Every structure is written in structure tokens, then in C-alpha cells.
C-alpha positions in Angstrom: 97.0 99.4 65.7 99.9 97.5 65.5 99.6 94.3 67.8 101.9 94.4 71.0 104.7 91.9 70.4 105.1 89.0 73.3 108.7 88.7 74.5 110.1 85.2 75.2 110.1 86.4 78.8 109.2 89.0 81.3 109.6 89.6 85.0 107.2 90.4 87.6 108.9 91.6 91.1 106.6 92.3 93.8 107.3 95.1 96.9 104.5 97.0 97.7 104.0 95.7 101.1 104.2 97.4 104.3 107.1 95.2 105.9 106.0 95.8 109.4 106.9 91.9 110.6 110.4 93.3 109.7 110.5 96.8 111.3 112.4 97.8 108.4 111.9 99.0 104.2 112.7 95.4 103.4 113.5 95.9 99.7 116.0 98.0 100.5 118.2 96.5 103.1 121.6 95.4 102.5 122.7 92.4 101.2 126.2 91.4 100.4 127.4 95.0 98.6 123.8 95.2 97.3 120.0 95.7 98.7 118.0 92.6 98.3 115.6 94.6 95.3 118.6 95.1 93.3 119.4 91.8 93.9 116.6 90.4 92.8 116.1 92.7 89.7 119.6 91.8 88.7 119.1 88.2 89.1 116.2 88.5 86.5 118.5 90.8 84.0 120.8 87.8 84.1 118.3 85.2 83.5 117.0 87.1 79.7 113.9 88.6 81.5 112.7 91.9 79.3 110.3 93.3 80.5 110.9 93.8 84.0 108.1 94.9 85.8 108.2 96.1 89.5 104.7 96.5 91.4 105.1 99.6 93.9 102.8 100.3 96.7 105.0 101.7 100.8 107.2 104.2 99.9 106.9 103.9 96.3 108.8 106.9 95.4 112.0 105.8 97.6 111.8 102.4 95.7 111.7 104.5 92.3 114.9 106.3 93.2 116.1 103.4 94.3 116.0 101.4 90.7 115.9 104.5 88.5 118.4 103.6 85.3 118.1 100.0 86.1 115.5 99.9 82.8 112.4 98.8 84.8 108.3 99.0 84.2 106.9 100.4 87.6 103.4 100.1 88.4 101.6 101.3 91.5 99.7 99.5 93.9 97.9 102.5 95.2 95.7 100.3 97.7 98.5 98.4 98.8 97.8 98.6 102.6 94.0 97.2 102.6 94.9 94.8 99.4 96.6 91.6 99.2 100.2 90.3 97.6 97.4 88.7 94.8 96.3 92.3 93.8 99.4 93.5 93.3 100.0 90.3 91.0 97.1 90.4 89.4 98.1 94.4 88.7 101.4 93.6 87.1 99.9 90.8 85.3 97.3 93.1 83.1 100.2 95.0 82.0 102.7 91.9 81.2 99.9 89.1 79.6 99.8 90.6 76.0 103.5 91.2 76.2 105.2 87.6 77.1 105.4 84.3 76.1 106.5 83.0 79.7 106.6 85.0 83.3 109.4 84.8 85.9 107.9 86.1 88.8 109.2 86.8 92.4 108.4 88.6 95.7 111.3 91.3 96.0 112.5 90.0 99.4 114.7 86.3 97.4 117.4 88.1 96.9 119.9 84.8 97.4 118.6 82.8 94.4 121.5 81.3 92.1 121.5 82.4 88.4 122.1 78.7 87.3 118.9 78.1 89.4 116.9 80.1 87.1 118.2 79.1 84.6 117.5 75.4 85.6 113.7 75.9 85.6 113.6 77.7 82.4 114.6 74.5 80.7 110.8 73.1 81.3 107.9 73.9 79.3 105.2 72.8 82.3 102.3 75.4 82.6 104.2 76.5 86.4 107.4 75.5 87.1 108.2 75.5 90.5 111.8 75.2 92.9 112.0 72.7 95.8 114.1 72.7 98.3 113.9 69.8 101.0 110.2 69.7 101.2 109.3 73.5 100.2 108.6 74.8 97.0 110.0 78.9 96.4 110.5 81.2 94.3 111.1 82.0 91.3 108.2 80.8 89.8 107.9 80.0 86.2 104.3 80.9 84.3 103.9 79.9 80.9 101.2 82.1 78.7 98.1 79.2 78.6 98.7 79.8 82.5 98.6 83.4 83.1 95.4 83.7 80.6 93.7 81.2 83.6 94.8 83.0 86.7 94.1 86.6 85.4 90.3 85.5 85.0 90.8 83.7 88.5 88.7 85.1 91.5 88.4 82.6 94.0 90.1 82.8 97.5 93.7 82.3 98.4 95.1 84.4 95.8 97.4 82.9 93.6 98.3 79.8 95.7 94.6 79.4 95.5 94.5 79.6 91.5 97.6 77.4 91.6 95.9 74.6 93.4 92.2 75.0 91.6 93.0 75.7 87.9 94.0 72.4 87.0 97.7 73.7 85.3 99.9 71.1 84.5 103.2 71.7 86.8 106.6 70.9 87.5 107.8 71.0 90.7 111.9 71.2 90.2 114.0 70.0 93.3 117.0 72.2 94.2 120.4 72.6 95.7 119.7 75.6 96.1 118.3 77.1 99.9 118.2 80.8 98.0 114.5 79.6 96.7 113.0 79.3 100.5 114.9 82.1 102.1 112.6 85.5 102.3 113.2 88.3 105.4 109.8 89.1 106.9 111.3 88.9 109.9 114.5 90.0 111.7 115.7 86.1 112.3 114.8 85.4 109.0 117.3 88.4 107.5 119.8 87.5 109.6 119.7 83.8 108.4 119.6 85.0 104.8 122.6 87.3 105.2 124.7 84.3 106.5 123.2 82.2 103.6 124.1 84.8 101.6 128.3 84.5 103.3 128.4 80.7 102.7 127.5 81.1 99.0 129.7 83.9 98.5 127.3 86.5 97.4 129.1 89.1 99.1 130.8 90.5 101.3 129.1 91.7 104.6 129.6 95.2 106.0 129.2 96.6 109.2 125.9 97.9 109.1 124.0 101.1 111.1 120.9 100.1 112.4 119.4 103.2 113.9 115.7 103.7 115.1 114.2 107.1 116.1 112.6 106.6 119.6 110.5 109.0 121.7 109.1 108.7 125.0 107.0 110.2 126.9 106.4 108.7 130.3 106.0 104.9 129.2 104.6 105.6 125.7 107.2 105.3 122.5 106.5 107.0 119.2 108.9 104.9 117.4 108.9 103.7 113.4 106.3 101.1 113.9 104.0 103.4 115.5 104.3 106.5 113.1 103.5 103.3 110.2 100.6 102.9 112.0 99.2 106.3 111.7 100.7 106.7 108.1 98.6 103.1 107.9 95.5 105.2 109.1 95.8 108.1 106.8 95.9 106.3 104.1 93.2 104.2 104.9 91.2 106.2 106.6 90.3 103.1 109.0 92.3 102.1 112.1 91.1 98.5 111.8 92.4 98.5 107.9 95.4 100.1 109.2 95.7 97.2 111.9 95.3 95.0 109.3 98.0 96.2 106.9 100.7 96.2 109.9 99.7 92.8 111.3 98.5 93.4 114.5 94.8 93.1 116.1 92.6 96.3 116.1 92.0 95.8 119.8 96.5 96.1 120.1 96.0 99.0 117.7 93.6 101.0 120.0 95.5 100.1 122.8 98.5 101.4 121.5 96.6 105.0 120.4 94.9 105.4 123.5 98.2 104.7 125.9 100.3 107.5 123.6 97.3 110.0 123.7 97.5 109.7 127.2 101.5 109.8 127.5 101.3 112.9 125.0 98.0 115.0 126.5 96.3 115.2 123.5 94.2 113.0 120.5 96.1 111.7 117.9 92.6 109.9 116.1 89.2 111.2 115.5 86.0 108.1 115.0 84.3 108.8 112.0 80.8 107.3 112.9 78.3 106.1 110.1 77.6 107.9 106.4 78.4 105.9 103.1 81.8 104.6 104.2 80.4 103.2 107.3 82.6 105.5 109.5 86.1 105.0 110.3 89.0 106.8 111.7 91.2 110.0 110.8 94.3 111.5 112.3 93.5 114.4 114.5 95.2 117.5 113.2 97.7 117.4 116.2 97.9 113.5 115.4 98.8 114.4 112.1 101.2 117.4 112.5 103.3 115.2 115.0 103.7 112.4 112.1 105.2 115.0 110.0 107.5 116.5 112.5 108.5 112.4 113.3 109.1 111.9 109.8 111.0 115.0 109.2 113.5 114.6 112.0 113.9 111.0 111.1 115.0 111.9 107.8 117.3 114.2 109.1 119.0 112.1 111.9 119.3 109.3 110.1 121.1 111.2 107.5 123.5 112.9 110.4 124.1 109.4 112.0 124.9 108.2 108.0 127.5 110.7 107.7 129.2 110.0 111.2 129.4 106.7 110.9 131.0 106.5 107.7 133.4 109.3 109.5 134.2 107.6 112.3 134.2 104.2 111.0 135.5 103.9 108.1 138.4 101.4 108.8 135.5 98.6 110.1 133.0 99.0 107.0 134.4 95.9 105.6 134.2 92.6 107.4 134.2 88.8 107.1 132.0 87.4 110.4 132.3 84.3 111.9 129.9 81.8 110.9 128.4 80.9 114.7 130.1 77.6 115.9 127.3 74.3 115.9 126.3 73.3 119.8 
């Protein structure tokens, strides 16, 4: 069997998470004239990385279609709902370890890093090279092959952060004048800050955007994208506890949301599964599964219709140059 040739530089982008705190599917959020994930991919391409691996999970099919034609390798974390980011990293690392001398690594929601910053990081030859803005380290991180070998065997706690802290790897922290290395979009507030930063650095003109969510009301309860996401995670994991972990809420809050919605609808959404080899859990009832399917289908149709109407009715306003807020 012919040995695998190791390329000088590969890239790994993680985009498997649920994005619950952002309340939107982060990878496909617009930034300037493109989306967050496509900008991250292009940054890796400009740096000369090949191959570029994207680890997907939540909405994997949607993301792969969005990135089709960009020459990427896709790997899937099937257990994204109840695993950590380091598990997705390990999936990518298993593929890339025999294929690269160095690895350029970033989550998929750090889209405003300037290419000159990346090229500067690549000038250093430490096992770990990190950009630092102010006193905060950021992404992308450059990892040398011998560091990747040690990380692949790491079984400690705290994921990649713990590995970088505990494995005794040589590290070069590189001060950079590029705030983009520490700007991600875990929340709507962080996303707005990221967009403003992108305007300041000339990363593309922001457009008027349609931000539409489907809310179904029953008495004082609301079936919205977040609640639909919670039910989708229950369907995948077979556990409300794991679903709550995936969407970053407490188990008690999850049960409160479910019970309130069940009371408003008049039928159960979840059925408890007691005992057994798996230790029990929860699953969607037939009515709950059907309601979730109908909501997701309606959401898809409503958004498609709204997008057509938005582009037709608001055509003259689609390119704007928002003013920066005045300092107080």
C-alpha cells in the first residue's frame, strides 16, 4: 500500500455545534457579502492549506450543500448533541494526522481574521502557535505534527485547552493587532459586534437582512425555533437531559418548557422511558414528532416565501452602509 503523503499545511474547521445561544444557525449567518463559514474557508484557502476538513454535525446536509464546490473534505460528528468540541476536533485529527506537517485550526465562527495575521503565525515553528489580541488568545491556532501526535493520545479533561496546558508543548504566543482573532458569535450581541468590526476593517458592505422566526402561540406558551431545537435534540439523543445540555439550558428549565407547552396544547410531547440497559430517558410521542415535523415544514415554506417577498419589496434598500454608533 502506498504511503500517504504529508502536505505542508492542512486546515481543520469545526462546525458541528447546535448554536443554541446564538438562536440562529451560526455557520450560515451573513458577514459582509458572504457567510461566516465560507469566509473562514476562504481564509484557510488563502493561507495555502490543503486539504481543508470541515467537521459537521447539526444541519450537516444544509451545510454541505452550502459549501459544495469549494474543494473541502467533510467529516461528520454523528454524536454532536452530547459530545464536546474536542470530540469533533479528534474526528478531524484522525483523518489529518497522516496527511499534514502542520495544521491550521479554527472554529467556523471566527470569520474576520485578516490573512496577513495568518501568514504571520505561519512564520513561527513552535509546536503550538497562537494569536494574542490584548491579553486574550484566539484563533486560528497552528499545530505542528509532533504536537498533533501527542494531542491525538490525550485523554484528559478540558478538551484541547487542557491538552495544550498539560502536554508540555512548546508554544509561541504571537501578539497581533487584529481583533478578529478573538471575535466569534456565540450570542446575538457578539454577532452584532463582529459585524461592526467587519465594517471597520473594510471586510465587505453589510446588507439589509431579513431576520424572521416562526412563533406559534398557544395561550401563554410559544412553539419557536428554540423549542423545536430542544425537541429535535430529544429525538436524536433519546434523553431530555442530554437535549438540555446540547442547547445550554438546565434540565429543570427544559422540563418546565415541555410541561407548559403540553398544558397549552392538551397532549403530551414526551414519553418517559424507564430503566433498561440504557438507563431510561425520554422520546417524542407520536403527536410530538408529528407537531415537530409540521412546524419544521411550515418554517421552511414561510422563510422561502418571506425571502422572495423581501428581495422583491426591499430591493432598493438591500445595500446599506450603517453608521457606527456614536461614543457616549
